[in-house]
C-alpha positions in Angstrom: -145.3 -52.4 -62.3 -143.6 -55.8 -62.5 -145.9 -56.9 -65.3 -144.5 -54.1 -67.5 -140.9 -55.3 -66.8 -142.0 -58.9 -67.7 -143.5 -57.7 -71.0 -140.2 -55.8 -71.7 -138.2 -58.9 -70.9 -140.3 -61.0 -73.2 -140.2 -58.4 -76.0 -136.4 -58.2 -75.8 -136.1 -61.9 -75.9 -138.3 -62.1 -78.9 -135.9 -59.7 -80.6 -132.9 -61.8 -79.4 -131.7 -58.9 -77.3 -130.7 -61.2 -74.5 -128.8 -58.7 -72.3 -131.8 -56.4 -72.2 -134.1 -59.3 -71.6 -132.1 -60.5 -68.6 -132.0 -56.9 -67.3 -135.8 -56.4 -67.6 -136.4 -59.8 -66.0 -134.3 -58.9 -63.0 -136.2 -55.7 -62.5 -139.4 -57.7 -62.9 -138.4 -59.7 -59.9 -137.5 -56.6 -57.8 -140.8 -54.9 -58.7 -142.7 -58.1 -58.0 -141.3 -58.4 -54.5 -141.8 -54.7 -54.0 -145.5 -55.0 -54.8 -145.7 -57.8 -52.2 -144.2 -55.5 -49.5 -140.7 -57.0 -49.4 -139.3 -53.5 -49.4 -140.1 -49.9 -50.2 -139.0 -48.6 -53.6 -135.4 -47.3 -53.8 -133.7 -47.5 -57.2 -130.4 -46.5 -55.6 -130.0 -50.0 -54.1 -127.6 -52.5 -55.6 -128.7 -56.0 -56.6 -126.9 -57.4 -53.5 -128.7 -54.9 -51.3 -132.0 -56.0 -52.6 -131.0 -59.6 -52.0 -129.9 -58.7 -48.5 -133.3 -57.3 -47.6 -134.9 -60.8 -48.0 -134.5 -62.9 -44.9 -132.9 -66.3 -45.3 -136.3 -67.9 -44.5 -138.0 -66.1 -47.4 -139.6 -68.5 -50.0 -138.2 -66.1 -52.7 -134.6 -65.9 -51.4 -133.2 -68.8 -53.5 -134.8 -67.7 -56.7 -133.8 -64.1 -56.3 -130.2 -65.2 -55.4 -130.0 -67.2 -58.6 -131.5 -64.4 -60.7 -129.2 -61.8 -59.1 -126.1 -63.8 -59.8 -127.0 -64.3 -63.4 -128.0 -60.6 -63.8 -124.8 -59.3 -62.3 -122.6 -61.6 -64.5 -124.5 -60.5 -67.6 -125.0 -56.8 -66.8 -121.8 -55.9 -65.0 -119.5 -58.8 -65.8 -118.3 -60.6 -68.8 -120.9 -63.4 -69.3 -122.5 -63.4 -72.6 -126.2 -62.9 -72.6 -128.0 -65.6 -74.6 -131.1 -67.7 -74.7 -129.8 -70.0 -71.9 -129.2 -67.0 -69.6 -132.7 -65.8 -70.3 -134.2 -69.2 -69.7 -132.4 -69.3 -66.3 -133.9 -66.0 -65.2 -137.3 -67.0 -66.5 -137.1 -70.2 -64.4 -136.3 -68.0 -61.3 -139.3 -65.8 -62.1 -141.5 -68.9 -62.3 -140.2 -70.1 -58.9 -141.1 -66.7 -57.5 -144.6 -66.8 -58.9 -144.2 -64.0 -61.4 -145.6 -66.2 -64.2 -147.2 -69.5 -64.4 -145.1 -72.6 -64.9 
């Protein structure tokens, strides 16, 4: 469940394992939207495919787009994972309603 991913993200951040924290936060968002019926589970999808499943009119589209960009740059790219990156993905999770503001 998405709440487990959120707990994993927070635990990793507490240990200053920023890359893992960003990774878990991304999957929190995916699982959160999955639980709300945005799509059926399919772990073979890429981050861009998940984003493409949300219509432009979705209230979660902007937050997931921001989170996806940061996740891709940290996980697959060369961006350093740090507290700022984690704060950015947490802000996206807040916008989505995964945690209270």
